[in-house]
C-alpha positions as CSV (number, residue, x, y, z in Angstrom):
1,M,0.0,0.0,0.0
2,V,1.3,3.5,-0.9
3,G,0.3,6.0,1.7
4,S,3.2,8.5,2.2
5,L,5.5,10.2,-0.1
6,D,8.4,8.1,1.0
7,D,6.4,4.9,0.3
8,A,5.4,6.3,-3.1
9,L,9.1,7.1,-4.0
10,L,10.1,3.6,-2.9
11,R,7.4,2.1,-5.2
12,L,8.7,4.2,-8.1
13,K,12.3,3.1,-7.5
14,G,11.2,-0.5,-7.3
15,E,9.5,-0.1,-10.7
16,I,12.5,1.5,-12.2
17,L,14.7,-1.4,-11.0
18,A,12.2,-4.2,-11.9
19,P,13.8,-6.7,-14.2
20,D,10.5,-7.6,-15.7
21,W,9.8,-5.5,-18.8
22,R,6.1,-6.2,-18.7
23,L,3.6,-4.1,-16.7
24,N,0.8,-6.3,-15.3
25,E,-2.4,-4.9,-13.9
26,R,-1.3,-5.2,-10.2
27,R,2.0,-3.3,-10.9
28,A,0.2,-0.7,-13.0
29,A,-2.4,0.0,-10.3
30,G,0.3,0.3,-7.6
31,L,2.3,2.6,-9.9
32,L,-0.7,4.9,-10.5
33,R,-1.4,5.1,-6.7
34,A,2.2,6.1,-6.1
35,L,2.0,8.7,-8.9
36,A,-1.2,10.1,-7.3
37,V,0.6,10.5,-3.9
38,V,3.5,12.3,-5.6
39,E,1.1,14.6,-7.5
40,G,-0.8,15.3,-4.2
41,D,2.4,16.3,-2.5
42,T,3.7,18.5,-5.4
43,R,0.7,20.6,-6.4
44,H,2.8,23.7,-6.5
45,R,5.6,22.3,-8.8
46,W,4.2,22.4,-12.3
47,P,7.1,20.6,-14.0
48,V,6.8,17.7,-11.6
49,L,3.1,17.5,-12.2
50,M,3.7,17.4,-16.0
51,V,6.3,14.6,-15.6
52,C,3.7,12.7,-13.5
53,A,1.1,13.2,-16.3
54,M,3.5,11.7,-18.9
55,A,4.1,8.7,-16.6
56,R,0.4,8.2,-16.2
57,A,-0.1,8.4,-20.0
58,A,2.6,5.7,-20.5
59,V,1.0,3.4,-17.9
60,D,-2.4,4.0,-19.5
61,Y,-1.0,3.0,-22.9
62,L,0.7,-0.1,-21.5
63,R,-2.2,-1.4,-19.4
64,P,-4.5,-2.7,-22.2
65,R,-1.6,-3.9,-24.4
66,G,0.4,-5.9,-21.9
67,S,3.4,-7.6,-23.4
68,A,2.3,-6.6,-26.9
69,A,3.2,-2.9,-26.2
70,P,6.4,-1.6,-27.9
71,P,9.4,-1.8,-25.5
72,A,10.1,1.9,-26.2
73,V,7.0,2.8,-24.1
74,L,8.2,1.0,-21.0
75,D,11.7,2.3,-21.6
76,F,10.2,5.8,-21.6
77,L,8.2,5.1,-18.5
78,K,11.3,4.0,-16.6
79,Q,13.2,7.1,-17.7
80,V,10.3,9.4,-16.6
81,L,10.1,7.6,-13.2
82,A,13.8,8.0,-12.7
83,Q,13.7,11.7,-13.4
84,L,10.6,12.1,-11.2
85,V,12.4,10.4,-8.3
86,I,15.4,12.7,-8.8
87,M,13.3,15.8,-8.9
88,R,11.4,14.8,-5.7
89,E,14.5,13.9,-3.7
90,E,16.4,17.1,-4.3
91,D,17.1,19.0,-1.1
92,E,16.5,22.4,-2.7
93,P,14.1,22.3,-5.7
94,D,15.5,24.2,-8.7
95,S,12.6,25.3,-10.8
96,A,14.8,26.1,-13.9
97,R,16.3,22.6,-13.7
98,E,12.9,21.0,-13.3
99,E,11.5,22.9,-16.3
100,E,14.6,21.8,-18.4
101,I,14.0,18.1,-17.4
102,M,10.3,18.4,-18.1
103,G,11.0,20.0,-21.5
104,R,13.4,17.2,-22.5
105,L,11.0,14.5,-21.4
106,Y,8.1,16.2,-23.2
107,G,10.1,16.3,-26.4
108,R,10.8,12.6,-26.1
109,F,7.1,12.0,-25.2
110,I,5.9,13.8,-28.4
111,Q,8.4,11.8,-30.5
112,L,7.2,8.5,-29.0
113,K,3.6,9.4,-29.6
114,A,4.4,10.3,-33.2
115,R,6.2,7.0,-33.7
116,L,3.4,5.0,-32.1
117,A,0.8,6.8,-34.3
118,S,2.8,6.2,-37.5
119,N,2.9,2.4,-36.9
120,P,-0.3,0.8,-37.9
121,G,0.2,-2.1,-35.5
122,N,-0.1,0.3,-32.5
123,K,-3.7,1.5,-33.0
124,R,-5.2,2.7,-29.7
125,S,-7.4,0.3,-27.9
126,G,-7.7,2.4,-24.8
127,P,-6.6,5.6,-23.1
128,G,-2.9,6.7,-22.9
129,C,-0.1,7.9,-25.1
């Protein structure tokens, strides 16, 4: 169960380090709960909220597709989670650095969405990217 920010960050770290490159329903639900806790704790930090939104979109894309999802989506999710943990664990938040991280991730997010949209085998069957 994810209740505190520390628990949520531990959950995110565990997902980053998970050797299994599939996201089953149980892991996806736990990950979404952890993201909700992080979002609730960072309402005033817009770049962190945007990174959380990109992570949620990746999870929403992966959930209905399971192991049929392109590996690039889970790779992106793990990168976003790693940056999110780094942003939340900084002693002194630096808004300029957070905006730069968010901008880089958003650029990669848009590229991934375009690549998924251009591949006819990746038609949307649910919410997400």
